[in-house]
ZAPA-383884 format. One record per residue (C-alpha): x, y, z; residue number from 1. Coordinates in pm, whole numbers, padded with zeros to 5 digits. Layout:
<atoms>
<atom east="X" north="Y" up="Z" resi="NUM"/>
...
</atoms>
This chain:
<atoms>
<atom east="-00011" north="-00024" up="-00001" resi="1"/>
<atom east="00139" north="00342" up="-00080" resi="2"/>
<atom east="00154" north="00571" up="00177" resi="3"/>
<atom east="00095" north="00946" up="00223" resi="4"/>
<atom east="00465" north="01059" up="00247" resi="5"/>
<atom east="00510" north="00863" up="-00066" resi="6"/>
<atom east="00255" north="00985" up="-00233" resi="7"/>
<atom east="00384" north="01339" up="-00094" resi="8"/>
<atom east="00749" north="01289" up="-00179" resi="9"/>
<atom east="00575" north="01199" up="-00556" resi="10"/>
<atom east="00375" north="01555" up="-00562" resi="11"/>
<atom east="00674" north="01729" up="-00464" resi="12"/>
<atom east="00890" north="01533" up="-00752" resi="13"/>
<atom east="00652" north="01642" up="-01034" resi="14"/>
<atom east="00585" north="02036" up="-00845" resi="15"/>
<atom east="00996" north="02051" up="-00885" resi="16"/>
<atom east="01035" north="01849" up="-01245" resi="17"/>
<atom east="00732" north="02103" up="-01340" resi="18"/>
<atom east="00847" north="02457" up="-01198" resi="19"/>
<atom east="01162" north="02537" up="-01395" resi="20"/>
<atom east="01056" north="02907" up="-01420" resi="21"/>
<atom east="00986" north="03126" up="-01169" resi="22"/>
<atom east="00623" north="03087" up="-01105" resi="23"/>
<atom east="00404" north="03348" up="-00852" resi="24"/>
<atom east="00068" north="03226" up="-00694" resi="25"/>
<atom east="-00195" north="03360" up="-00506" resi="26"/>
<atom east="-00378" north="03192" up="-00238" resi="27"/>
<atom east="-00735" north="03381" up="-00199" resi="28"/>
<atom east="-00858" north="03273" up="00127" resi="29"/>
<atom east="-00763" north="03307" up="00469" resi="30"/>
<atom east="-00785" north="02920" up="00595" resi="31"/>
<atom east="-00561" north="02869" up="00322" resi="32"/>
<atom east="-00295" north="03142" up="00448" resi="33"/>
<atom east="-00219" north="02975" up="00770" resi="34"/>
<atom east="-00314" north="02648" up="00639" resi="35"/>
<atom east="-00026" north="02659" up="00417" resi="36"/>
<atom east="00246" north="02831" up="00677" resi="37"/>
<atom east="00097" north="02528" up="00961" resi="38"/>
<atom east="00142" north="02252" up="00703" resi="39"/>
<atom east="00495" north="02397" up="00615" resi="40"/>
<atom east="00392" north="02408" up="00235" resi="41"/>
<atom east="00631" north="02622" up="00158" resi="42"/>
<atom east="00991" north="02425" up="00235" resi="43"/>
<atom east="00812" north="02192" up="00051" resi="44"/>
<atom east="00804" north="02359" up="-00280" resi="45"/>
<atom east="01113" north="02489" up="-00504" resi="46"/>
<atom east="01244" north="02791" up="-00549" resi="47"/>
<atom east="01115" north="02913" up="-00885" resi="48"/>
<atom east="00749" north="02924" up="-00666" resi="49"/>
<atom east="00633" north="03207" up="-00493" resi="50"/>
<atom east="00324" north="03237" up="-00256" resi="51"/>
<atom east="00138" north="03561" up="-00187" resi="52"/>
<atom east="-00173" north="03611" up="-00009" resi="53"/>
<atom east="-00501" north="03762" up="-00173" resi="54"/>
<atom east="-00812" north="03983" up="-00063" resi="55"/>
<atom east="-00896" north="03627" up="00123" resi="56"/>
<atom east="-01015" north="03816" up="00492" resi="57"/>
<atom east="-01326" north="03989" up="00505" resi="58"/>
<atom east="-01248" north="04132" up="00844" resi="59"/>
<atom east="-00921" north="04256" up="00690" resi="60"/>
<atom east="-01099" north="04398" up="00341" resi="61"/>
<atom east="-01370" north="04622" up="00538" resi="62"/>
<atom east="-01257" north="04977" up="00439" resi="63"/>
<atom east="-01168" north="05234" up="00785" resi="64"/>
<atom east="-01471" north="05415" up="00679" resi="65"/>
<atom east="-01659" north="05080" up="00769" resi="66"/>
<atom east="-01497" north="05029" up="01071" resi="67"/>
<atom east="-01573" north="05415" up="01140" resi="68"/>
<atom east="-01876" north="05376" up="01099" resi="69"/>
<atom east="-01917" north="05086" up="01345" resi="70"/>
<atom east="-01775" north="05283" up="01592" resi="71"/>
<atom east="-02001" north="05552" up="01582" resi="72"/>
<atom east="-02304" north="05330" up="01597" resi="73"/>
<atom east="-02168" north="05189" up="01888" resi="74"/>
<atom east="-02146" north="05528" up="02010" resi="75"/>
<atom east="-02561" north="05607" up="01956" resi="76"/>
<atom east="-02752" north="05569" up="02277" resi="77"/>
<atom east="-02970" north="05200" up="02316" resi="78"/>
<atom east="-02763" north="05069" up="02045" resi="79"/>
<atom east="-02666" north="04667" up="02054" resi="80"/>
<atom east="-02359" north="04602" up="01807" resi="81"/>
<atom east="-02364" north="04264" up="01719" resi="82"/>
<atom east="-02030" north="04110" up="01617" resi="83"/>
<atom east="-01796" north="03852" up="01501" resi="84"/>
<atom east="-01517" north="03861" up="01789" resi="85"/>
<atom east="-01240" north="03971" up="01509" resi="86"/>
<atom east="-01403" north="04313" up="01442" resi="87"/>
<atom east="-01385" north="04350" up="01856" resi="88"/>
<atom east="-01009" north="04490" up="01807" resi="89"/>
<atom east="-00969" north="04665" up="01435" resi="90"/>
<atom east="-00849" north="04966" up="01494" resi="91"/>
<atom east="-01024" north="05295" up="01363" resi="92"/>
<atom east="-00934" north="05672" up="01307" resi="93"/>
<atom east="-01144" north="05685" up="01658" resi="94"/>
<atom east="-01024" north="05363" up="01861" resi="95"/>
<atom east="-01194" north="04987" up="01829" resi="96"/>
<atom east="-01510" north="04842" up="01921" resi="97"/>
<atom east="-01311" north="04737" up="02252" resi="98"/>
<atom east="-01220" north="05109" up="02331" resi="99"/>
<atom east="-01638" north="05208" up="02305" resi="100"/>
<atom east="-01683" north="04849" up="02505" resi="101"/>
<atom east="-01441" north="04989" up="02718" resi="102"/>
<atom east="-01652" north="05304" up="02733" resi="103"/>
<atom east="-01962" north="05176" up="02764" resi="104"/>
<atom east="-02117" north="05036" up="02489" resi="105"/>
<atom east="-02300" north="04787" up="02467" resi="106"/>
<atom east="-02078" north="04549" up="02184" resi="107"/>
<atom east="-02202" north="04191" up="02198" resi="108"/>
<atom east="-01976" north="03938" up="02063" resi="109"/>
<atom east="-02249" north="03680" up="01826" resi="110"/>
<atom east="-02107" north="03276" up="01754" resi="111"/>
<atom east="-02408" north="03306" up="01522" resi="112"/>
<atom east="-02634" north="03604" up="01339" resi="113"/>
<atom east="-02921" north="03361" up="01475" resi="114"/>
<atom east="-02806" north="03500" up="01823" resi="115"/>
<atom east="-02925" north="03841" up="01816" resi="116"/>
<atom east="-03259" north="03748" up="01725" resi="117"/>
<atom east="-03309" north="03663" up="02067" resi="118"/>
<atom east="-03133" north="03924" up="02236" resi="119"/>
<atom east="-03387" north="04106" up="02010" resi="120"/>
<atom east="-03674" north="03948" up="02185" resi="121"/>
<atom east="-03546" north="03983" up="02533" resi="122"/>
<atom east="-03516" north="04378" up="02548" resi="123"/>
<atom east="-03753" north="04529" up="02322" resi="124"/>
<atom east="-03587" north="04867" up="02490" resi="125"/>
<atom east="-03258" north="04843" up="02299" resi="126"/>
<atom east="-03180" north="04852" up="01886" resi="127"/>
<atom east="-02955" north="04566" up="01738" resi="128"/>
<atom east="-02755" north="04678" up="01504" resi="129"/>
<atom east="-02627" north="04312" up="01358" resi="130"/>
<atom east="-02214" north="04386" up="01151" resi="131"/>
<atom east="-02285" north="04184" up="00857" resi="132"/>
<atom east="-01848" north="04109" up="00782" resi="133"/>
<atom east="-01765" north="03828" up="00546" resi="134"/>
<atom east="-01755" north="03689" up="00202" resi="135"/>
<atom east="-02045" north="03380" up="00029" resi="136"/>
<atom east="-01908" north="03123" up="00350" resi="137"/>
<atom east="-02106" north="03347" up="00615" resi="138"/>
<atom east="-02403" north="03567" up="00388" resi="139"/>
<atom east="-02631" north="03296" up="00412" resi="140"/>
<atom east="-02645" north="03287" up="00794" resi="141"/>
<atom east="-02687" north="03640" up="00787" resi="142"/>
<atom east="-02976" north="03599" up="00490" resi="143"/>
<atom east="-03193" north="03380" up="00729" resi="144"/>
<atom east="-03135" north="03591" up="01011" resi="145"/>
<atom east="-03305" north="03900" up="00874" resi="146"/>
<atom east="-03602" north="03676" up="00655" resi="147"/>
<atom east="-03678" north="03477" up="01009" resi="148"/>
<atom east="-03706" north="03870" up="01176" resi="149"/>
<atom east="-03917" north="03968" up="00929" resi="150"/>
<atom east="-04061" north="03636" up="00902" resi="151"/>
<atom east="-04207" north="03690" up="01300" resi="152"/>
<atom east="-04174" north="04085" up="01329" resi="153"/>
<atom east="-03855" north="04215" up="01513" resi="154"/>
<atom east="-03859" north="04543" up="01476" resi="155"/>
<atom east="-03526" north="04628" up="01673" resi="156"/>
<atom east="-03292" north="04456" up="01451" resi="157"/>
<atom east="-03151" north="04601" up="01192" resi="158"/>
<atom east="-02784" north="04502" up="00949" resi="159"/>
<atom east="-02530" north="04718" up="00870" resi="160"/>
<atom east="-02453" north="04522" up="00535" resi="161"/>
<atom east="-02070" north="04499" up="00483" resi="162"/>
<atom east="-02106" north="04129" up="00338" resi="163"/>
<atom east="-01908" north="04105" up="-00006" resi="164"/>
<atom east="-01835" north="03857" up="-00295" resi="165"/>
<atom east="-01507" north="03696" up="-00337" resi="166"/>
<atom east="-01514" north="03726" up="-00757" resi="167"/>
<atom east="-01580" north="04080" up="-00836" resi="168"/>
<atom east="-01296" north="04097" up="-00611" resi="169"/>
<atom east="-01064" north="03886" up="-00819" resi="170"/>
<atom east="-01171" north="04069" up="-01126" resi="171"/>
<atom east="-01022" north="04386" up="-01036" resi="172"/>
<atom east="-00741" north="04238" up="-00913" resi="173"/>
<atom east="-00682" north="04081" up="-01237" resi="174"/>
<atom east="-00786" north="04419" up="-01383" resi="175"/>
<atom east="-00580" north="04631" up="-01179" resi="176"/>
<atom east="-00214" north="04438" up="-01311" resi="177"/>
<atom east="-00059" north="04554" up="-00991" resi="178"/>
<atom east="00066" north="04244" up="-00934" resi="179"/>
<atom east="00160" north="03946" up="-01212" resi="180"/>
<atom east="00010" north="03611" up="-01093" resi="181"/>
<atom east="00091" north="03332" up="-01262" resi="182"/>
<atom east="-00217" north="03094" up="-01074" resi="183"/>
<atom east="-00463" north="03121" up="-00806" resi="184"/>
<atom east="-00510" north="02936" up="-00492" resi="185"/>
<atom east="-00921" north="02930" up="-00509" resi="186"/>
<atom east="-01122" north="02945" up="-00138" resi="187"/>
<atom east="-01272" north="02611" up="-00038" resi="188"/>
<atom east="-01549" north="02744" up="00146" resi="189"/>
<atom east="-01648" north="03000" up="-00056" resi="190"/>
<atom east="-01671" north="02808" up="-00338" resi="191"/>
<atom east="-01830" north="02522" up="-00185" resi="192"/>
<atom east="-02159" north="02783" up="-00150" resi="193"/>
<atom east="-02100" north="02958" up="-00555" resi="194"/>
<atom east="-01973" north="02641" up="-00709" resi="195"/>
<atom east="-01659" north="02701" up="-00964" resi="196"/>
<atom east="-01825" north="02831" up="-01218" resi="197"/>
<atom east="-01801" north="03233" up="-01112" resi="198"/>
<atom east="-01428" north="03186" up="-01121" resi="199"/>
<atom east="-01412" north="03046" up="-01509" resi="200"/>
<atom east="-01363" north="03441" up="-01667" resi="201"/>
<atom east="-01021" north="03394" up="-01485" resi="202"/>
<atom east="-00833" north="03186" up="-01698" resi="203"/>
<atom east="-01058" north="03246" up="-02038" resi="204"/>
<atom east="-01024" north="03641" up="-02017" resi="205"/>
<atom east="-00666" north="03687" up="-01824" resi="206"/>
<atom east="-00502" north="03346" up="-01906" resi="207"/>
<atom east="-00434" north="03256" up="-01535" resi="208"/>
<atom east="-00553" north="02948" up="-01446" resi="209"/>
<atom east="-00645" north="02874" up="-01032" resi="210"/>
<atom east="-00733" north="02538" up="-00856" resi="211"/>
<atom east="-01024" north="02483" up="-00611" resi="212"/>
<atom east="-00895" north="02290" up="-00299" resi="213"/>
<atom east="-00923" north="02181" up="00097" resi="214"/>
<atom east="-00751" north="02295" up="00354" resi="215"/>
<atom east="-00564" north="01977" up="00438" resi="216"/>
<atom east="-00164" north="01937" up="00360" resi="217"/>
<atom east="-00251" north="01731" up="00143" resi="218"/>
<atom east="-00522" north="01871" up="00037" resi="219"/>
<atom east="-00315" north="02220" up="-00077" resi="220"/>
<atom east="-00022" north="02007" up="-00233" resi="221"/>
<atom east="-00205" north="01824" up="-00471" resi="222"/>
<atom east="-00385" north="02167" up="-00590" resi="223"/>
<atom east="-00047" north="02292" up="-00610" resi="224"/>
<atom east="00065" north="02029" up="-00866" resi="225"/>
<atom east="-00281" north="02074" up="-01096" resi="226"/>
<atom east="-00229" north="02443" up="-01069" resi="227"/>
<atom east="00199" north="02431" up="-01127" resi="228"/>
<atom east="00070" north="02162" up="-01399" resi="229"/>
<atom east="-00125" north="02373" up="-01549" resi="230"/>
<atom east="00129" north="02686" up="-01592" resi="231"/>
<atom east="00347" north="02469" up="-01712" resi="232"/>
<atom east="00155" north="02302" up="-02032" resi="233"/>
<atom east="00058" north="02698" up="-02054" resi="234"/>
<atom east="-00338" north="02537" up="-01979" resi="235"/>
<atom east="-00537" north="02841" up="-01803" resi="236"/>
<atom east="-00872" north="02617" up="-01700" resi="237"/>
<atom east="-01016" north="02654" up="-01335" resi="238"/>
<atom east="-01017" north="02314" up="-01201" resi="239"/>
<atom east="-01151" north="02167" up="-00869" resi="240"/>
<atom east="-00933" north="01925" up="-00669" resi="241"/>
<atom east="-01191" north="01970" up="-00328" resi="242"/>
<atom east="-01489" north="01739" up="-00477" resi="243"/>
<atom east="-01575" north="01633" up="-00150" resi="244"/>
<atom east="-01681" north="01941" up="-00080" resi="245"/>
<atom east="-01734" north="02148" up="-00355" resi="246"/>
<atom east="-02027" north="02063" up="-00638" resi="247"/>
<atom east="-01960" north="02271" up="-00934" resi="248"/>
<atom east="-02321" north="02453" up="-00895" resi="249"/>
<atom east="-02236" north="02515" up="-00492" resi="250"/>
<atom east="-02555" north="02479" up="-00297" resi="251"/>
<atom east="-02839" north="02656" up="-00476" resi="252"/>
<atom east="-03040" north="02672" up="-00142" resi="253"/>
<atom east="-02805" north="02939" up="-00032" resi="254"/>
<atom east="-02777" north="03074" up="-00294" resi="255"/>
<atom east="-03101" north="03117" up="-00407" resi="256"/>
<atom east="-03167" north="03268" up="-00015" resi="257"/>
<atom east="-02900" north="03553" up="-00076" resi="258"/>
<atom east="-03041" north="03591" up="-00419" resi="259"/>
<atom east="-03392" north="03706" up="-00195" resi="260"/>
<atom east="-03231" north="03887" up="00080" resi="261"/>
<atom east="-02938" north="04105" up="-00055" resi="262"/>
<atom east="-02934" north="04300" up="-00398" resi="263"/>
<atom east="-02558" north="04356" up="-00557" resi="264"/>
<atom east="-02403" north="04698" up="-00503" resi="265"/>
<atom east="-02121" north="04879" up="-00500" resi="266"/>
<atom east="-01855" north="04779" up="-00219" resi="267"/>
<atom east="-01536" north="04974" up="-00076" resi="268"/>
<atom east="-01263" north="04711" up="-00030" resi="269"/>
<atom east="-00996" north="04842" up="00176" resi="270"/>
<atom east="-00610" north="04849" up="-00099" resi="271"/>
<atom east="-00850" north="04819" up="-00390" resi="272"/>
<atom east="-01129" north="05085" up="-00310" resi="273"/>
<atom east="-01490" north="05038" up="-00480" resi="274"/>
<atom east="-01542" north="04755" up="-00685" resi="275"/>
<atom east="-01925" north="04761" up="-00841" resi="276"/>
<atom east="-02154" north="04448" up="-00818" resi="277"/>
<atom east="-01932" north="04304" up="-00510" resi="278"/>
<atom east="-02164" north="04457" up="-00213" resi="279"/>
<atom east="-02489" north="04299" up="-00064" resi="280"/>
<atom east="-02704" north="04578" up="00002" resi="281"/>
<atom east="-03049" north="04408" up="00169" resi="282"/>
<atom east="-03314" north="04410" up="-00143" resi="283"/>
<atom east="-03631" north="04656" up="-00199" resi="284"/>
<atom east="-03832" north="04361" up="00077" resi="285"/>
<atom east="-03620" north="04372" up="00346" resi="286"/>
<atom east="-03479" north="04763" up="00352" resi="287"/>
<atom east="-03630" north="04812" up="00649" resi="288"/>
<atom east="-03404" north="04633" up="00849" resi="289"/>
<atom east="-03075" north="04829" up="00676" resi="290"/>
<atom east="-02902" north="05005" up="00907" resi="291"/>
<atom east="-02730" north="05286" up="00660" resi="292"/>
<atom east="-03118" north="05331" up="00615" resi="293"/>
<atom east="-03221" north="05356" up="00928" resi="294"/>
<atom east="-02913" north="05567" up="01087" resi="295"/>
<atom east="-02817" north="05872" up="00980" resi="296"/>
<atom east="-02398" north="05785" up="00973" resi="297"/>
<atom east="-02195" north="06086" up="00861" resi="298"/>
<atom east="-01942" north="05963" up="00627" resi="299"/>
<atom east="-01604" north="05923" up="00684" resi="300"/>
<atom east="-01274" north="05902" up="00504" resi="301"/>
<atom east="-01074" north="05627" up="00431" resi="302"/>
<atom east="-00768" north="05709" up="00575" resi="303"/>
<atom east="-00517" north="05402" up="00695" resi="304"/>
<atom east="-00357" north="05430" up="00993" resi="305"/>
<atom east="-00005" north="05634" up="00924" resi="306"/>
<atom east="00255" north="05403" up="00817" resi="307"/>
<atom east="00034" north="05088" up="00762" resi="308"/>
<atom east="00070" north="04877" up="00449" resi="309"/>
<atom east="-00222" north="04626" up="00471" resi="310"/>
<atom east="-00416" north="04751" up="00187" resi="311"/>
<atom east="-00096" north="04662" up="-00050" resi="312"/>
<atom east="-00067" north="04360" up="00157" resi="313"/>
<atom east="-00416" north="04244" up="00073" resi="314"/>
<atom east="-00365" north="04281" up="-00276" resi="315"/>
<atom east="00000" north="04144" up="-00273" resi="316"/>
<atom east="00179" north="04354" up="-00337" resi="317"/>
<atom east="00424" north="04400" up="-00054" resi="318"/>
<atom east="00478" north="04095" up="00189" resi="319"/>
<atom east="00407" north="04163" up="00571" resi="320"/>
<atom east="00760" north="04143" up="00595" resi="321"/>
<atom east="00802" north="04499" up="00390" resi="322"/>
<atom east="00568" north="04653" up="00590" resi="323"/>
<atom east="00796" north="04881" up="00834" resi="324"/>
<atom east="00538" north="04836" up="01140" resi="325"/>
<atom east="00514" north="04440" up="01110" resi="326"/>
<atom east="00637" north="04316" up="01457" resi="327"/>
<atom east="00778" north="04606" up="01564" resi="328"/>
<atom east="00491" north="04893" up="01615" resi="329"/>
<atom east="00225" north="04629" up="01513" resi="330"/>
<atom east="00201" north="04296" up="01646" resi="331"/>
<atom east="-00137" north="04109" up="01768" resi="332"/>
<atom east="-00169" north="04222" up="02139" resi="333"/>
<atom east="-00142" north="04620" up="01973" resi="334"/>
<atom east="-00223" north="04567" up="01628" resi="335"/>
<atom east="-00208" north="04885" up="01376" resi="336"/>
<atom east="-00430" north="04700" up="01104" resi="337"/>
<atom east="-00678" north="04489" up="01076" resi="338"/>
<atom east="-00438" north="04186" up="00882" resi="339"/>
<atom east="-00270" north="04182" up="01205" resi="340"/>
<atom east="-00630" north="04145" up="01432" resi="341"/>
<atom east="-00782" north="03885" up="01225" resi="342"/>
<atom east="-00792" north="03519" up="01313" resi="343"/>
<atom east="-00754" north="03503" up="00890" resi="344"/>
<atom east="-00508" north="03805" up="00862" resi="345"/>
<atom east="-00234" north="03725" up="00619" resi="346"/>
<atom east="00027" north="03966" up="00883" resi="347"/>
<atom east="-00112" north="03732" up="01155" resi="348"/>
<atom east="00004" north="03427" up="00988" resi="349"/>
<atom east="00361" north="03576" up="00915" resi="350"/>
<atom east="00390" north="03680" up="01270" resi="351"/>
<atom east="00285" north="03355" up="01408" resi="352"/>
<atom east="00526" north="03165" up="01189" resi="353"/>
<atom east="00757" north="03392" up="01092" resi="354"/>
<atom east="01059" north="03153" up="01212" resi="355"/>
<atom east="00940" north="02862" up="00975" resi="356"/>
<atom east="00935" north="03199" up="00664" resi="357"/>
<atom east="01159" north="03138" up="00331" resi="358"/>
</atoms>
């Protein structure tokens, strides 16, 4: 019987034999960023292959102005901000949600958007704002929460929809030409929802191949072998190697629910700017739950913290080590930008695994 170590050696040999010229590959998922480090994938690859990180962390791509809007909402009377834990420490111009909480604001970490329905039912004198940060993986949960809230008549719940979609960001990245990419490691979790058809334009229009892969070390290495082969043979295509979890059409039920609750809209991405059709605004029937309409929020500028290169890290233009703040004045315990805060952030991964870098 062939052992996994034998298969790994075979894959390494295949990759090394094919990668005879330099190749720049981008992974577009924060979970992949950490998994590649944790499994020592870089150490298994020839020096001709460079892996960089893309806009795969939803917290990281949330714009500075949107962070400041959250903090402003937290300062309003009887408003409760409900968010996933990663957003709490992201710095805005005027502090962070963590700072706001220390000053008396009611900020709650949810484990599921459905938690907010129960809180709103129990505390009718407060206005609960559900902060929607996430890609297609988590957006169906937000959609289901809003649908149920409408169905049961919850009036004191609204949503600040900052949810975004991945394919539009990849198109913007490919069009910008800021970073020359030879291939893409596409996100497994997102693809489980949307399928892999939405990425076809990368191969057809830009000649960039991509592979959808899982998160185990063997998944990633086998996916890389397929990707490197396509690059070497100049045969761009989108290939799904994560067949146990990703179907060609993804999850039609989840996609239908998102289509019912949300309409595509422009969205501001940190480091990229406004991308048409990459945002998800609450649709007409559910527009009454839109926190942006329920509250008269001021406009906030999109100004990066001084010296922070998070915006360039997100697009792969620089690695975290290229930022002068990295590991000096920006650390997980005292972050300057969101890439160091989030568990899916590139800077967080580089800091955690920095001894294994090459």
